[in-house]
N, C-alpha and C positions, 0 to 999 in steps of 0.2 A: 796775091800770089806769094808763094814761098820762094825765097831766094837762096835757100841752102844748097850746098853743092850736092851733086848726085853721088850716090854711093857706088863705088866701082864694083863690078860683078866678078872681076878677075883679080886674084891675089897677085900683088906686084912682086912678092918674094920669089926667088928662084927655087926650083925644086929639082931634086935629082931625077934622072930619067928612070922610068919604071924598069924593074928587073925583067929579064927575059922569061918567057913562060917555062915553068917547071923548076926554076932555080930555087925558089922559096921552098917548094915541096922537097927537093933533093937536100937542101940544107937542113930542114926540120926532120924529115923522116930518115934520111940515110946519112946524116951528118955525124957530129961528134958524139951525141948521146942516143944510141939506138934504143928503141923500145923493145919490150918483150916480144911483140909480134915480129919485129925485124929479126931478132935473134932466132926465134923459132923457125921462121921462113928460111933464114940463112942456113941453119943446121939441117933442116929437112932437104932443101935443094942441094946442099953440099953432099949429103949422103946419096941422093938420087943421081947427081951428076957424076959421081964416081962410077956408076954403072951405065948410065945413059945420058950423054951430053945433050940430047935433044928433048929431054923431058920438059914438061910445062906445068907451072903452078896453076891450078884451076880455081880453087877457092881456099880461103882461110876464114873460119868463123869461130865464134865462142858459143858454147851452149849455156844453159841457165845455171849450171853449177861451176862455171869458170874454166872448164876444159877447153883447150884449143883443138880444133879439128881442121886438118889440112888435107886437101885432095891434090894429087899429082897425077898427070896423065903421061904415059910413056910415049916415046917417039916411035917412029915407024919400024925401027930395027929391033928393039927390045920389047919384052913382054912386061905386063903389069906385075906378074909374079916375081920377076927379078927385082923390080922396084920394092915390092913388099918385103922380100928377103933383106935387101939393103937397109930398109927402114927398121926392120926388126933388129938387125945387127947394130945400127947406129943409135937407136933409141930403145934400149931393152925394157924400160919401165913404161912404155906406151903400148897402146893397143892398135894393131894394124889389121886392116881388112881390105878386101877388094870389093868395090861397089860399082854399080852401073849408073852412068849419068842419066838423069831424067830428060835432059834436053835432046841428046843425040844418040843415046844408047851405048856410048863408048865406055870401056872399062877404065876405072881410075883406082889408084892405090890411095887408101884413106888411112891417115894416122891420127889417133886421138891422144893428145898429150895432156896428161892429168895435171891437176893443181899440185902445189908443193906439198900440201898435207897428204893428199892421196898418194903421191910418189913416195913420200917417206913411209907411209903404211905399206905400200907394195915392196919397197926395198927391205923393210924390216921382216916382212913375211918371207921374202926370198932368201934372206940371210939365215933366218932361223930354220929353214928347211934343210940347210946343209949340215952334215954330221959334225964337222969340226966346230962350227959356230955354236951348235946346240950344246956340245960338250963344254965349250968355254963359258957359255952363259950359265950352264949348270954349276960349274966350278965357281963362278963369280957369286952366284946366289948362295952356294954352300959356305963360301968364305964370309959373306956378309952375315949369314945366320950364326956362324960360329963366333964371329966378332961380337955380335950383339949378345950372345950368350955369355961370353967372357966378360963383357962390360957389365952385364946384369949381375954376374957372380961377384965381380970386384965391388960394385956398389953395395951389394948385400953384405959382404964381408966388412966393408968399411963402416956400414951402419951398425953391424953387430959389435964391432970394437968400440964405437962411440957409446952404445948403450951399456957396455960392460964397465967402462971407465968413468962412471958417474961419481961425482964427489958427494959424499953425504956429510952434511954439517950437523 
């Protein structure tokens, strides 16, 4: 028979008590370093709560191209159209629509927040449509082309002077 001592099944070291439920989630998701999803939801709900304090976040998903899609349901007092207008005002480079929930048929305001590259493209196209910006862009291109022309003329003149001052031995 083996006379070795039995291996204890319980660790003798003391352990801290477990954290209450939800504390770890709150510390990770709503703590010091919020994620992009937290920021998007905070901005969308902030815009909606300015109009309707009883609005509810229904879903937040990402599509295959990286766009964030957030659905918000209005409270009993306000309409979904007022939420849609608030979202259009708060997020001008996003796409807002009103859609019907497949589960219960209620109307929801849906906002599609594009990726950084797509937002940059939308902002650029929006800016170039304004008259003032199109004139300033035209002036900038004209100055650039005039500057390149002056530089090319200076290089050509300097090259001509070098060719004329050759020493002949």
